[in-house]
MINUGU-270120 format. One record per atom (N, C-alpha, C): x, y, z; residue in three letters. Coordinates in steps of 0.2 Angstrom, whole numbers, padded with zeros to 4 digits, always signed. Each point is the difference from the previous one (the first is absolute). Layout:
BEGIN
XYZAla ...
This chain:
BEGIN
-0184-0027-0062Met +0005-0004+0006Met +0004+0005+0003Met -0001+0008-0005Val +0006+0004-0001Val -0006+0004+0006Val -0003+0000+0001Gln -0005+0004+0001Gln +0001-0006+0009Gln +0000-0004-0001Glu -0001-0004+0009Glu +0005+0001+0002Glu +0004+0001-0003Leu +0007+0001+0004Leu +0001+0005+0002Leu +0001+0007-0004Gly +0000+0004-0001Gly +0008+0002+0002Gly +0002+0005-0007Ser +0006+0002-0002Ser +0003+0005+0005Ser +0009+0003+0001Ser +0002+0006+0002Ser +0000+0006-0005Ser +0000-0006-0004Ile +0002+0004-0006Ile -0009+0004+0000Ile -0002+0009+0000Glu -0005+0000-0004Glu +0001+0007-0008Glu -0003+0000-0002Gly -0001+0005-0004Gly +0005+0000-0008Gly -0003-0007-0001Phe +0003-0001-0006Phe -0001-0005-0005Phe +0000-0001-0004Gly -0009-0001-0007Gly -0004-0005+0000Gly +0001-0004-0002Asp -0005-0006+0000Asp +0002-0005+0008Asp -0003-0002+0005Pro +0000-0003+0005Pro +0004-0009-0003Pro -0004-0001-0003Met +0000-0006-0004Met +0006-0001-0002Met +0005+0003-0003Thr +0008-0002-0001Thr +0002+0004+0004Thr +0000+0001+0009Gln +0002-0001+0003Gln +0003-0002+0005Gln +0006-0002+0003Thr -0001-0007+0006Thr +0001+0001+0003Thr -0004-0004+0005Ser -0002+0001+0008Ser +0001+0002+0005Ser +0005+0002+0003Thr +0005-0006+0006Thr -0007+0003+0007Thr +0001+0000+0003Pro -0002-0001+0006Pro +0002+0006+0003Pro -0001+0004+0005Lys +0002+0002+0005Lys +0008+0000+0004Lys -0004-0006+0003Tyr +0004-0003+0004Tyr +0007-0001-0003Tyr -0002-0004-0006Val +0004-0002-0002Val +0007+0006-0001Val -0001+0003-0001Glu +0004+0004-0003Glu +0004+0006+0007Glu -0003-0002+0006Glu +0003+0002+0004Glu +0006-0004+0001Glu -0004-0008+0002Val +0006-0005-0001Val +0004+0001-0002Val -0002+0001-0007Ala +0010+0003-0007Ala +0002+0002+0005Ala -0003+0006-0001Ala +0003+0007+0004Ala +0006-0002+0007Ala -0003-0002+0004Glu +0004-0003+0007Glu +0004-0006-0001Glu -0001-0004-0007Val +0008-0002+0000Val +0004+0003-0003Val -0002+0004-0004Met +0007+0004-0004Met +0002+0005+0004Met -0002+0001+0005Lys +0005+0005+0007Lys +0002-0005+0002Lys +0000-0006+0002Val +0001-0005+0003Val +0008-0003-0003Val +0000-0002-0008Asn +0005-0001-0005Asn +0003+0007+0001Asn -0003+0007+0000Asn +0005+0005+0000Asn +0005-0001+0009Asn -0004-0001+0003Val +0006-0002+0007Val +0002-0004-0002Val +0001-0007-0001Val +0004-0003-0001Val +0005-0002-0006Val -0001+0006-0005Gly +0006+0003-0003Gly +0003+0004+0003Gly -0002+0006+0004Leu +0004+0005+0006Leu +0003-0005+0000Leu +0001-0003+0004Phe +0002-0006+0007Phe +0005-0003-0004Phe -0002-0003-0003Gln +0006-0005-0005Gln +0006+0005-0003Gln -0001+0006-0005Thr +0004+0005-0001Thr +0004+0003+0005Thr -0003-0001+0007Met +0002+0005+0006Met +0005-0007+0005Met -0001-0008-0002Ala +0007-0003-0001Ala +0004-0003-0002Ala -0001+0004-0008Ile +0006+0000-0004Ile +0004+0007+0000Ile -0004+0005+0001Val +0006+0001+0003Val +0004+0002+0004Val -0001-0004+0007Ser +0003+0002+0006Ser +0003-0008-0001Ser -0002-0005-0005Leu +0007-0003-0002Leu +0005+0001-0004Leu -0002+0004-0003Asn +0004+0005-0004Asn +0004+0005+0004Asn -0004+0002+0006Met +0006+0003+0003Met +0004-0003+0003Met -0004-0004+0004Gly +0006-0005+0005Gly +0007-0003-0006Gly +0001-0002-0007Asn +0005-0002-0004Asn +0002+0005+0000Asn +0000+0007-0003Leu +0004+0005-0001Leu +0005+0002+0007Leu -0005+0000+0005Thr +0005+0003+0007Thr +0006-0007+0000Thr -0003-0009-0001Leu +0006-0002+0002Leu +0006+0001-0005Leu -0004+0003-0006Glu +0005+0002-0006Glu +0006+0002+0003Glu -0005+0007+0001Val +0008+0003+0002Val +0001-0002+0008Val -0001-0002+0003Asn +0004-0005+0007Asn +0007-0001-0004Asn -0002-0007-0007Ile +0003-0004-0001Ile +0007+0006-0002Ile -0002+0005-0005Leu +0004+0004-0004Leu +0005+0005+0004Leu -0005+0002+0008Lys +0006+0001+0002Lys +0005-0003+0007Lys -0002-0005+0001Asn +0005-0005+0002Asn +0006-0002-0005Asn -0001-0002-0006Arg +0004-0001-0005Arg +0006+0007+0001Arg -0003+0005+0000Leu +0002+0007-0001Leu +0004+0002+0004Leu +0002-0004+0008Val +0002+0000+0007Val +0003-0004-0002Val +0000-0009-0002Thr +0003-0003+0000Thr +0007+0001-0005Thr -0002+0005-0006Arg +0004+0001-0004Arg +0008+0004+0004Arg -0006+0005+0001Glu +0006+0008+0003Glu +0006-0003+0008Glu -0004-0005+0003Thr +0004-0005+0004Thr +0003-0004-0002Thr +0001-0003-0009Glu +0006-0004+0000Glu +0006+0007-0004Glu -0003+0004-0002Lys +0004+0007-0003Lys +0004+0001+0004Lys -0003+0000+0010Ala +0004+0004+0003Ala +0007-0005+0004Ala -0002-0006-0001Met +0003-0006+0002Met +0007+0002-0005Met -0002-0003-0007Leu +0006+0002-0005Leu +0005+0004+0001Leu 
């Protein structure tokens, strides 16, 4: 069976102990792994973008509080 399907692993010991993986399965697996990497990168970018947005919002809130307190001090 190993020799019928062919194996992408060449030069290893006894062919009866090898697991046989057809080349097209390896190609599909490689493509899926590439897609998973792209999805992971996109998710990471989305998270970073959201975190940057949150950071900007927090900085703006702190600026507004500072301006408000300075204005209150100036009124006293």
